[in-house]
Backbone as a printed PyTorch tensor [residue, N CA C, xyz], in Angstrom:
tensor([[[ 16.6160, -26.4420,   3.2640],
         [ 15.3150, -26.6470,   3.8800],
         [ 14.6830, -25.2870,   4.1820]],

        [[ 13.4490, -25.1190,   3.7550],
         [ 12.7240, -23.8800,   3.9870],
         [ 12.0340, -23.9180,   5.3440]],

        [[ 11.8780, -22.7550,   5.9760],
         [ 11.1520, -22.7280,   7.2560],
         [  9.6790, -23.0730,   7.0270]],

        [[  9.0300, -23.5620,   8.0670],
         [  7.6090, -23.9000,   7.9710],
         [  6.7250, -22.7980,   8.5440]],

        [[  7.3310, -21.9070,   9.3460],
         [  6.5820, -20.8120,   9.9560],
         [  7.3510, -19.5030,   9.8030]],

        [[  6.6240, -18.4150,   9.7050],
         [  7.2180, -17.0820,   9.5800],
         [  7.9390, -16.7320,  10.8790]],

        [[  9.1830, -16.2790,  10.8050],
         [  9.9120, -15.9180,  12.0220],
         [  9.3770, -14.6500,  12.7000]],

        [[  8.5760, -13.8530,  11.9950],
         [  8.0500, -12.6100,  12.5620],
         [  6.7000, -12.8180,  13.2350]],

        [[  5.7560, -13.4590,  12.5210],
         [  4.3910, -13.5740,  13.0650],
         [  3.9870, -14.9980,  13.4200]],

        [[  4.7800, -15.9880,  13.0100],
         [  4.4730, -17.3740,  13.3400],
         [  3.4860, -18.0500,  12.4090]],

        [[  2.9930, -17.3410,  11.3890],
         [  2.0600, -17.9440,  10.4320],
         [  2.7740, -18.9910,   9.5890]],

        [[  1.9960, -19.8890,   9.0000],
         [  2.5620, -20.8790,   8.0860],
         [  3.1770, -20.1680,   6.8850]],

        [[  4.1780, -20.7980,   6.2910],
         [  4.7290, -20.2910,   5.0390],
         [  4.3900, -21.2860,   3.9450]],

        [[  4.2430, -20.7870,   2.7360],
         [  3.9170, -21.6620,   1.6150],
         [  4.8440, -21.3660,   0.4500]],

        [[  5.0320, -22.3720,  -0.3420],
         [  5.8230, -22.2130,  -1.5530],
         [  4.9350, -22.5990,  -2.7210]],

        [[  4.6570, -21.6340,  -3.5670],
         [  3.8220, -21.8750,  -4.7320],
         [  4.6540, -22.6340,  -5.7520]],

        [[  4.0510, -23.6700,  -6.3140],
         [  4.7590, -24.4850,  -7.2940],
         [  5.2030, -23.6150,  -8.4680]],

        [[  6.4520, -23.7550,  -8.8470],
         [  7.0020, -22.9760,  -9.9380],
         [  7.6780, -21.6830,  -9.4970]],

        [[  7.5560, -21.3280,  -8.2260],
         [  8.2150, -20.1350,  -7.7040],
         [  9.3700, -20.5490,  -6.8110]],

        [[ 10.3870, -19.7050,  -6.7510],
         [ 11.5890, -20.0390,  -5.9940],
         [ 11.5240, -19.6150,  -4.5350]],

        [[ 10.5460, -18.7940,  -4.1810],
         [ 10.4980, -18.2550,  -2.8220],
         [  9.3490, -18.8560,  -2.0230]],

        [[  9.5240, -18.8280,  -0.7040],
         [  8.4150, -19.1780,   0.1800],
         [  7.8330, -17.8740,   0.6980]],

        [[  6.5400, -17.8690,   0.9740],
         [  5.8700, -16.6510,   1.4260],
         [  5.0900, -16.9230,   2.7020]],

        [[  5.1110, -15.9470,   3.5810],
         [  4.3190, -15.9940,   4.8020],
         [  2.8480, -15.8740,   4.4120]],

        [[  1.9950, -16.6830,   5.0190],
         [  0.5620, -16.6280,   4.7240],
         [ -0.1690, -15.6460,   5.6310]],

        [[  0.5600, -14.9610,   6.4920],
         [ -0.0550, -14.0560,   7.4600],
         [ -0.6670, -12.8050,   6.8730]],

        [[ -0.2920, -12.4480,   5.6470],
         [ -0.8190, -11.2190,   5.0530],
         [ -0.4100, -10.0090,   5.8760]],

        [[ -1.3080,  -9.0580,   6.0010],
         [ -0.9660,  -7.8190,   6.6950],
         [ -1.0120,  -7.9340,   8.2130]],

        [[ -1.3450,  -9.1260,   8.7540],
         [ -1.1830,  -9.2880,  10.2040],
         [  0.2860,  -9.4870,  10.5380]],

        [[  1.0750,  -9.8580,   9.5430],
         [  2.5170, -10.0320,   9.7250],
         [  3.1750,  -8.6510,   9.6820]],

        [[  3.8500,  -8.2900,  10.7560],
         [  4.4980,  -6.9870,  10.8400],
         [  5.4920,  -6.7460,   9.7200]],

        [[  6.2270,  -7.7800,   9.3330],
         [  7.2160,  -7.6220,   8.2660],
         [  6.5340,  -7.3330,   6.9330]],

        [[  5.4570,  -8.0530,   6.6430],
         [  4.7390,  -7.8090,   5.3900],
         [  4.0750,  -6.4360,   5.3940]],

        [[  3.5350,  -6.0500,   6.5350],
         [  2.8930,  -4.7420,   6.6460],
         [  3.9080,  -3.6380,   6.3760]],

        [[  5.0940,  -3.7590,   6.9910],
         [  6.1340,  -2.7430,   6.7740],
         [  6.5050,  -2.6430,   5.3010]],

        [[  6.7580,  -3.7900,   4.6840],
         [  7.1800,  -3.7760,   3.2820],
         [  6.0710,  -3.2620,   2.3720]],

        [[  4.8360,  -3.6060,   2.6790],
         [  3.7030,  -3.1220,   1.8960],
         [  3.5930,  -1.6020,   1.9850]],

        [[  3.7420,  -1.0660,   3.1860],
         [  3.6690,   0.3850,   3.3740],
         [  4.8620,   1.0910,   2.7360]],

        [[  6.0400,   0.4860,   2.8170],
         [  7.2200,   1.0720,   2.1730],
         [  7.0050,   1.1570,   0.6640]],

        [[  6.4250,   0.1050,   0.1060],
         [  6.1290,   0.1210,  -1.3270],
         [  5.0940,   1.2070,  -1.6420]],

        [[  4.0610,   1.3070,  -0.8180],
         [  2.9780,   2.2670,  -1.0400],
         [  3.5030,   3.7010,  -1.1240]],

        [[  4.4240,   4.0720,  -0.2450],
         [  4.9240,   5.4540,  -0.2170],
         [  6.1260,   5.6760,  -1.1280]],

        [[  6.6050,   4.6270,  -1.7860],
         [  7.8300,   4.7290,  -2.5860],
         [  7.6790,   5.7170,  -3.7430]],

        [[  8.7990,   6.1320,  -4.2770],
         [  8.8440,   7.1350,  -5.3460],
         [  8.0500,   6.6880,  -6.5720]],

        [[  8.1250,   5.4090,  -6.9240],
         [  7.4380,   4.9170,  -8.1160],
         [  5.9530,   4.6570,  -7.8680]],

        [[  5.5520,   4.6550,  -6.5970],
         [  4.1420,   4.4290,  -6.2720],
         [  3.4920,   5.7750,  -5.9270]],

        [[  3.1940,   6.0310,  -4.6560],
         [  2.5290,   7.2790,  -4.2690],
         [  3.4900,   8.4590,  -4.1300]],

        [[  4.7780,   8.2000,  -4.0850],
         [  5.8160,   9.2400,  -4.0470],
         [  5.6220,  10.2160,  -2.8850]],

        [[  5.6120,   9.6690,  -1.6680],
         [  5.4590,  10.4930,  -0.4650],
         [  6.8500,  10.9130,  -0.0080]],

        [[  7.2070,  12.1340,  -0.3170],
         [  8.5300,  12.6580,  -0.0010],
         [  8.7280,  12.7370,   1.5140]],

        [[  9.8620,  12.2450,   1.9860],
         [ 10.1900,  12.3140,   3.4050],
         [  9.7160,  11.1370,   4.2290]],

        [[  8.9610,  10.2260,   3.6260],
         [  8.4410,   9.0610,   4.3480],
         [  9.3250,   7.8650,   3.9800]],

        [[ 10.4200,   7.7000,   4.7150],
         [ 11.3710,   6.6470,   4.4120],
         [ 11.1440,   5.3800,   5.2180]],

        [[ 12.0360,   4.4250,   4.9950],
         [ 11.9370,   3.1180,   5.6450],
         [ 11.9260,   3.2120,   7.1630]],

        [[ 12.7880,   4.0530,   7.7150],
         [ 12.8800,   4.1400,   9.1760],
         [ 11.6100,   4.7200,   9.7900]],

        [[ 10.9920,   5.6470,   9.0920],
         [  9.7370,   6.2130,   9.5980],
         [  8.6380,   5.1560,   9.5540]],

        [[  8.5560,   4.4330,   8.4380],
         [  7.5530,   3.3600,   8.3260],
         [  7.7750,   2.3300,   9.4240]],

        [[  9.0290,   1.9370,   9.6450],
         [  9.3240,   0.9650,  10.7090],
         [  8.7790,   1.4430,  12.0520]],

        [[  9.0260,   2.6970,  12.3830],
         [  8.5540,   3.2390,  13.6650],
         [  7.0250,   3.3030,  13.7230]],

        [[  6.4060,   3.7020,  12.6250],
         [  4.9470,   3.8100,  12.6040],
         [  4.2800,   2.4520,  12.8210]],

        [[  4.8520,   1.4130,  12.2290],
         [  4.2870,   0.0680,  12.3930],
         [  4.5810,  -0.4630,  13.7890]],

        [[  5.8200,  -0.2920,  14.2520],
         [  6.1930,  -0.7950,  15.5760],
         [  5.3850,  -0.1320,  16.6890]],

        [[  5.0610,   1.1400,  16.5270],
         [  4.2620,   1.8470,  17.5390],
         [  2.7580,   1.6820,  17.3060]],

        [[  2.4260,   0.9270,  16.2740],
         [  1.0320,   0.6420,  15.9090],
         [  0.2210,   1.9010,  15.5970]],

        [[  0.8730,   2.8860,  14.9860],
         [  0.1780,   4.0820,  14.5250],
         [ -0.4900,   3.8140,  13.1770]],

        [[  0.1000,   2.8840,  12.4130],
         [ -0.3600,   2.6260,  11.0520],
         [ -0.5010,   1.1210,  10.8410]],

        [[ -1.6520,   0.7200,  10.3020],
         [ -1.8870,  -0.6870,   9.9710],
         [ -2.1420,  -0.8700,   8.4760]],

        [[ -2.7270,   0.1360,   7.8430],
         [ -3.0580,   0.0670,   6.4180],
         [ -2.5950,   1.3520,   5.7320]],

        [[ -2.5280,   1.3390,   4.4020],
         [ -2.1790,   2.5800,   3.7030],
         [ -3.1340,   3.7280,   4.0320]],

        [[ -4.3910,   3.4320,   4.2510],
         [ -5.3590,   4.4870,   4.5840],
         [ -4.9740,   5.1960,   5.8780]],

        [[ -4.3830,   4.4630,   6.8220],
         [ -3.9720,   5.0600,   8.0970],
         [ -2.9100,   6.1400,   7.9120]],

        [[ -2.1110,   6.0260,   6.8710],
         [ -1.0770,   7.0320,   6.6160],
         [ -1.6940,   8.4130,   6.4370]],

        [[ -2.8510,   8.4580,   5.7900],
         [ -3.4870,   9.7360,   5.4820],
         [ -4.1770,  10.3540,   6.6920]],

        [[ -4.2380,   9.6320,   7.7930],
         [ -4.8050,  10.1750,   9.0310],
         [ -3.7160,  10.6500,   9.9980]],

        [[ -2.4590,  10.5040,   9.6140],
         [ -1.3660,  10.9470,  10.4830],
         [ -1.3790,  12.4680,  10.6150]],

        [[ -1.0060,  12.9270,  11.7890],
         [ -0.9020,  14.3680,  12.0290],
         [  0.5580,  14.7180,  12.3010]],

        [[  0.8700,  15.9830,  12.1540],
         [  2.2280,  16.4390,  12.4490],
         [  2.5570,  16.1660,  13.9160]],

        [[  1.5860,  16.3110,  14.7950],
         [  1.8060,  16.0520,  16.2160],
         [  2.2090,  14.6190,  16.4970]],

        [[  1.5440,  13.6810,  15.8410],
         [  1.8710,  12.2690,  16.0450],
         [  3.2510,  11.9550,  15.4670]],

        [[  3.5500,  12.5060,  14.2940],
         [  4.8460,  12.2560,  13.6590],
         [  5.9980,  12.8630,  14.4540]],

        [[  5.7610,  13.9740,  15.1220],
         [  6.8090,  14.6330,  15.9070],
         [  7.3090,  13.7300,  17.0260]],

        [[  6.4950,  12.8020,  17.4750],
         [  6.9000,  11.8760,  18.5250],
         [  7.8580,  10.7890,  18.0610]],

        [[  8.1070,  10.6950,  16.7590],
         [  9.0230,   9.6780,  16.2380],
         [ 10.4700,  10.1290,  16.3910]],

        [[ 11.3820,   9.1600,  16.4110],
         [ 12.8100,   9.4610,  16.4980],
         [ 13.2490,  10.2810,  15.2890]],

        [[ 14.0680,  11.2900,  15.5380],
         [ 14.6620,  12.1330,  14.5000],
         [ 13.6170,  12.8180,  13.6240]],

        [[ 12.4840,  13.1900,  14.2190],
         [ 11.4240,  13.8580,  13.4710],
         [ 10.9970,  15.1060,  14.2260]],

        [[ 11.4360,  16.2480,  13.7300],
         [ 11.0620,  17.5140,  14.3540],
         [  9.7630,  18.0440,  13.7750]],

        [[  9.2790,  19.1540,  14.3190],
         [  8.0040,  19.7160,  13.8510],
         [  7.9940,  20.0700,  12.3610]],

        [[  9.0870,  20.6490,  11.8670],
         [  9.1540,  21.0390,  10.4520],
         [  9.1250,  19.8060,   9.5500]],

        [[  9.9230,  18.7860,   9.8870],
         [  9.9430,  17.5480,   9.1000],
         [  8.5860,  16.8640,   9.1340]],

        [[  7.9630,  16.8520,  10.3050],
         [  6.6490,  16.2250,  10.4510],
         [  5.6210,  16.9250,   9.5670]],

        [[  5.6450,  18.2510,   9.5600],
         [  4.6950,  18.9900,   8.7220],
         [  4.9710,  18.7480,   7.2420]],

        [[  6.2510,  18.6210,   6.8710],
         [  6.5970,  18.3230,   5.4790],
         [  6.0420,  16.9680,   5.0510]],

        [[  6.0970,  15.9790,   5.9390],
         [  5.5590,  14.6510,   5.6220],
         [  4.0390,  14.7280,   5.4730]],

        [[  3.3750,  15.4400,   6.3660],
         [  1.9170,  15.6020,   6.2680],
         [  1.5570,  16.2870,   4.9480]],

        [[  2.3170,  17.2960,   4.5640],
         [  2.0800,  17.9860,   3.2900],
         [  2.3080,  17.0440,   2.1090]],

        [[  3.3470,  16.2030,   2.1910],
         [  3.6280,  15.2410,   1.1210],
         [  2.5030,  14.2130,   1.0040]],

        [[  1.9540,  13.7860,   2.1420],
         [  0.8180,  12.8610,   2.1190],
         [ -0.3980,  13.5230,   1.4800]],

        [[ -0.6030,  14.7800,   1.7860],
         [ -1.7240,  15.5220,   1.1850],
         [ -1.5360,  15.6270,  -0.3280]],

        [[ -0.3220,  15.9080,  -0.7510],
         [ -0.0140,  16.0110,  -2.1800],
         [ -0.2160,  14.6670,  -2.8780]],

        [[  0.0990,  13.5730,  -2.1950],
         [ -0.0240,  12.2340,  -2.7790],
         [ -1.4730,  11.8610,  -3.0770]],

        [[ -2.4110,  12.5270,  -2.4490],
         [ -3.8260,  12.2270,  -2.6940],
         [ -4.2370,  12.5480,  -4.1290]],

        [[ -3.4740,  13.3790,  -4.7960],
         [ -3.7950,  13.7800,  -6.1690],
         [ -3.0520,  12.9230,  -7.1900]],

        [[ -2.8690,  11.6700,  -6.9140],
         [ -2.1250,  10.7820,  -7.8020],
         [ -3.0130,  10.2530,  -8.9210]],

        [[ -2.4070,   9.5620,  -9.8590],
         [ -3.1720,   8.9450, -10.9450],
         [ -3.6990,   7.5880, -10.4900]],

        [[ -4.7100,   7.1070, -11.1950],
         [ -5.2640,   5.7900, -10.8850],
         [ -4.1950,   4.7110, -11.0470]],

        [[ -3.3760,   4.8120, -12.0950],
         [ -2.3420,   3.8070, -12.3510],
         [ -1.3230,   3.7540, -11.2120]],

        [[ -0.8800,   4.9090, -10.7410],
         [  0.0900,   4.9220,  -9.6340],
         [ -0.5340,   4.3730,  -8.3630]],

        [[ -1.8020,   4.7340,  -8.1220],
         [ -2.4890,   4.2460,  -6.9340],
         [ -2.6370,   2.7270,  -6.9910]],

        [[ -3.0300,   2.2110,  -8.1340],
         [ -3.1950,   0.7680,  -8.2950],
         [ -1.8650,   0.0580,  -8.0770]],

        [[ -0.7990,   0.5880,  -8.6450],
         [  0.5320,   0.0140,  -8.4430],
         [  0.9300,   0.0880,  -6.9690]],

        [[  0.6030,   1.1850,  -6.3120],
         [  0.9690,   1.3840,  -4.9050],
         [  0.3250,   0.3570,  -3.9860]],

        [[ -0.8230,  -0.1750,  -4.3740],
         [ -1.4990,  -1.1690,  -3.5330],
         [ -0.6730,  -2.4390,  -3.3600]],

        [[  0.2870,  -2.6700,  -4.2560],
         [  1.1790,  -3.8120,  -4.1020],
         [  0.5150,  -5.1480,  -4.3700]],

        [[ -0.4450,  -5.1650,  -5.2620],
         [ -1.1320,  -6.4090,  -5.6010],
         [ -0.1700,  -7.2720,  -6.4060]],

        [[ -0.0100,  -8.5180,  -5.9790],
         [  0.9170,  -9.4140,  -6.6590],
         [  0.5320,  -9.5350,  -8.1340]],

        [[  1.5150,  -9.5090,  -8.9970],
         [  1.3620,  -9.5960, -10.4520],
         [  0.8390,  -8.2990, -11.0910]],

        [[  0.6910,  -7.2260, -10.3090],
         [  0.2740,  -5.9370, -10.8770],
         [  1.4400,  -4.9650, -10.7230]],

        [[  2.2520,  -4.8900, -11.7730],
         [  3.3710,  -3.9630, -11.7780],
         [  2.9590,  -2.6420, -12.4060]],

        [[  3.9420,  -1.8140, -12.6890],
         [  3.6480,  -0.4940, -13.2510],
         [  2.9780,  -0.5860, -14.6190]],

        [[  3.4660,  -1.4860, -15.4690],
         [  2.8900,  -1.6020, -16.8120],
         [  1.4490,  -2.0920, -16.7510]],

        [[  1.1800,  -3.0710, -15.9180],
         [ -0.1880,  -3.5760, -15.7680],
         [ -1.0940,  -2.4850, -15.2270]],

        [[ -0.6080,  -1.7470, -14.2520],
         [ -1.4080,  -0.6640, -13.6680],
         [ -1.7210,   0.4030, -14.7100]],

        [[ -0.7490,   0.7250, -15.5670],
         [ -1.0050,   1.7030, -16.6330],
         [ -2.0350,   1.1580, -17.6180]],

        [[ -1.9890,  -0.1480, -17.8760],
         [ -2.9700,  -0.7750, -18.7640],
         [ -4.3850,  -0.6690, -18.2300]],

        [[ -4.5320,  -0.6990, -16.9230],
         [ -5.8580,  -0.5830, -16.3150],
         [ -6.4590,   0.7870, -16.5630]],

        [[ -5.6150,   1.7710, -16.8110],
         [ -6.1220,   3.1130, -17.1060],
         [ -7.0030,   3.0630, -18.3530]],

        [[ -6.5980,   2.2660, -19.3310],
         [ -7.3750,   2.1530, -20.5640],
         [ -8.7290,   1.5070, -20.3040]],

        [[ -8.7360,   0.5000, -19.4480],
         [ -9.9880,  -0.1710, -19.1140],
         [-10.8780,   0.7510, -18.3000]],

        [[-10.2660,   1.5570, -17.4430],
         [-11.0590,   2.3960, -16.5420],
         [-11.8450,   3.4760, -17.2760]],

        [[-11.5050,   3.7450, -18.5380],
         [-12.2670,   4.7230, -19.3110],
         [-13.7290,   4.2920, -19.3790]],

        [[-13.9780,   2.9860, -19.4470],
         [-15.3430,   2.4650, -19.5050],
         [-16.0800,   2.6650, -18.1880]],

        [[-15.3530,   2.8640, -17.1120],
         [-15.9500,   2.9280, -15.7840],
         [-16.1830,   4.3590, -15.3090]],

        [[-16.1680,   5.3070, -16.1950],
         [-16.2790,   6.7110, -15.7630],
         [-17.5340,   6.9650, -14.9460]],

        [[-18.6010,   6.2540, -15.2480],
         [-19.8340,   6.4400, -14.4850],
         [-19.7280,   5.8480, -13.0870]],

        [[-18.7650,   4.9770, -12.8690],
         [-18.5950,   4.3020, -11.5740],
         [-17.3930,   4.8590, -10.8240]],

        [[-17.1310,   6.1180, -10.9810],
         [-15.9400,   6.7170, -10.3610],
         [-15.9530,   6.5270,  -8.8550]],

        [[-14.7870,   6.2790,  -8.2850],
         [-14.7060,   6.1220,  -6.8320],
         [-14.8430,   7.4700,  -6.1350]],

        [[-15.0860,   7.4460,  -4.8440],
         [-15.1230,   8.6990,  -4.0950],
         [-13.7340,   9.3340,  -4.0840]],

        [[-13.6310,  10.6100,  -3.7420],
         [-12.3120,  11.2520,  -3.7130],
         [-11.3680,  10.5480,  -2.7430]],

        [[-10.0810,  10.6890,  -3.0020],
         [ -9.0760,   9.9960,  -2.1960],
         [ -9.0810,  10.4540,  -0.7480]],

        [[ -9.7690,  11.5590,  -0.4650],
         [ -9.8400,  12.0040,   0.9290],
         [-10.5670,  10.9850,   1.7900]],

        [[-11.4640,  10.2130,   1.2050],
         [-12.0810,   9.1150,   1.9540],
         [-11.3300,   7.8470,   1.5680]],

        [[-10.0910,   7.7940,   1.9440],
         [ -9.1390,   6.7960,   1.4650],
         [ -9.5560,   5.3620,   1.7860]],

        [[-10.1170,   5.1250,   2.9440],
         [-10.5010,   3.7570,   3.2980],
         [-11.5270,   3.2250,   2.2990]],

        [[-12.5300,   4.0460,   1.9570],
         [-13.5260,   3.6230,   0.9770],
         [-12.8740,   3.4270,  -0.3850]],

        [[-11.9440,   4.3000,  -0.7360],
         [-11.2700,   4.2270,  -2.0270],
         [-10.4620,   2.9380,  -2.1320]],

        [[ -9.7260,   2.5920,  -1.0710],
         [ -8.9530,   1.3540,  -1.0790],
         [ -9.8740,   0.1560,  -1.2290]],

        [[-10.9810,   0.1440,  -0.5000],
         [-11.9280,  -0.9610,  -0.5880],
         [-12.5060,  -1.0420,  -1.9910]],

        [[-12.9010,   0.0920,  -2.5550],
         [-13.4580,   0.1160,  -3.8980],
         [-12.4260,  -0.3690,  -4.9080]],

        [[-11.1970,   0.0960,  -4.7710],
         [-10.1530,  -0.2930,  -5.7150],
         [ -9.9050,  -1.7830,  -5.7190]],

        [[ -9.8150,  -2.3800,  -4.5410],
         [ -9.5890,  -3.8200,  -4.4590],
         [-10.7970,  -4.5910,  -4.9740]],

        [[-12.0090,  -4.1320,  -4.6440],
         [-13.2130,  -4.8050,  -5.1070],
         [-13.3040,  -4.7430,  -6.6210]],

        [[-13.0870,  -3.5540,  -7.1960],
         [-13.2280,  -3.4110,  -8.6400],
         [-12.1470,  -4.1880,  -9.3760]],

        [[-10.9550,  -4.2270,  -8.8230],
         [ -9.8890,  -4.9900,  -9.4530],
         [-10.2250,  -6.4700,  -9.4380]],

        [[-10.6630,  -6.9830,  -8.2910],
         [-11.0080,  -8.4020,  -8.1730],
         [-12.1520,  -8.7470,  -9.1310]],

        [[-13.1730,  -7.8990,  -9.1950],
         [-14.3120,  -8.1310, -10.0740],
         [-13.8760,  -8.1120, -11.5340]],

        [[-13.0430,  -7.1590, -11.8880],
         [-12.5880,  -7.0370, -13.2690],
         [-11.7000,  -8.1960, -13.6760]],

        [[-10.8240,  -8.6160, -12.7830],
         [ -9.9650,  -9.7560, -13.0950],
         [-10.7960, -11.0100, -13.2950]],

        [[-11.8180, -11.1950, -12.4790],
         [-12.7050, -12.3460, -12.6350],
         [-13.3890, -12.2880, -13.9930]],

        [[-13.8710, -11.1060, -14.3820],
         [-14.5220, -10.9280, -15.6740],
         [-13.5440, -11.2280, -16.8110]],

        [[-12.3300, -10.7000, -16.7170],
         [-11.3400, -10.8870, -17.7810],
         [-10.9310, -12.3490, -17.9210]],

        [[-10.8780, -13.0730, -16.8200],
         [-10.5190, -14.4960, -16.8840],
         [-11.5830, -15.2920, -17.6250]],

        [[-12.8460, -14.8660, -17.4990],
         [-13.9430, -15.5730, -18.1720],
         [-13.9210, -15.3390, -19.6730]],

        [[-13.4100, -14.1910, -20.0910],
         [-13.4200, -13.8320, -21.5210],
         [-12.4260, -14.6320, -22.3100]]])
């Protein structure tokens, strides 16, 4: 018997027909989903943020320092120094790694968003489609919140277009 509510946030859980797992419907309001989403975002195969491990993400979410991937890029060494087992040098290294991650490829960024059914191969395929969109380039990653919004909007719009074709 599957649970009817998420044990973390209390949201309903659903099981999509044909899938073996049940999923919390809470989205990013669910602390567990938020943590896993952020862990994926900073992972080596996604944005590759060196020094930003699971335990740091757990603390950042639990202390409510971070709610979205964009929030990661607003972290300061001072704020990170307040975390368990994080000294000034380690904190500065993480801030530097986050700065370095801003220069990622579109494919890695798209994969890092953790959109269901968009793996690494699909994200690389979008690079080919994005050649047509050169005139619609997003703002630099330094304005990360706008970039995330643009990325999700353009992906949703493009998927809708592709489904019609």
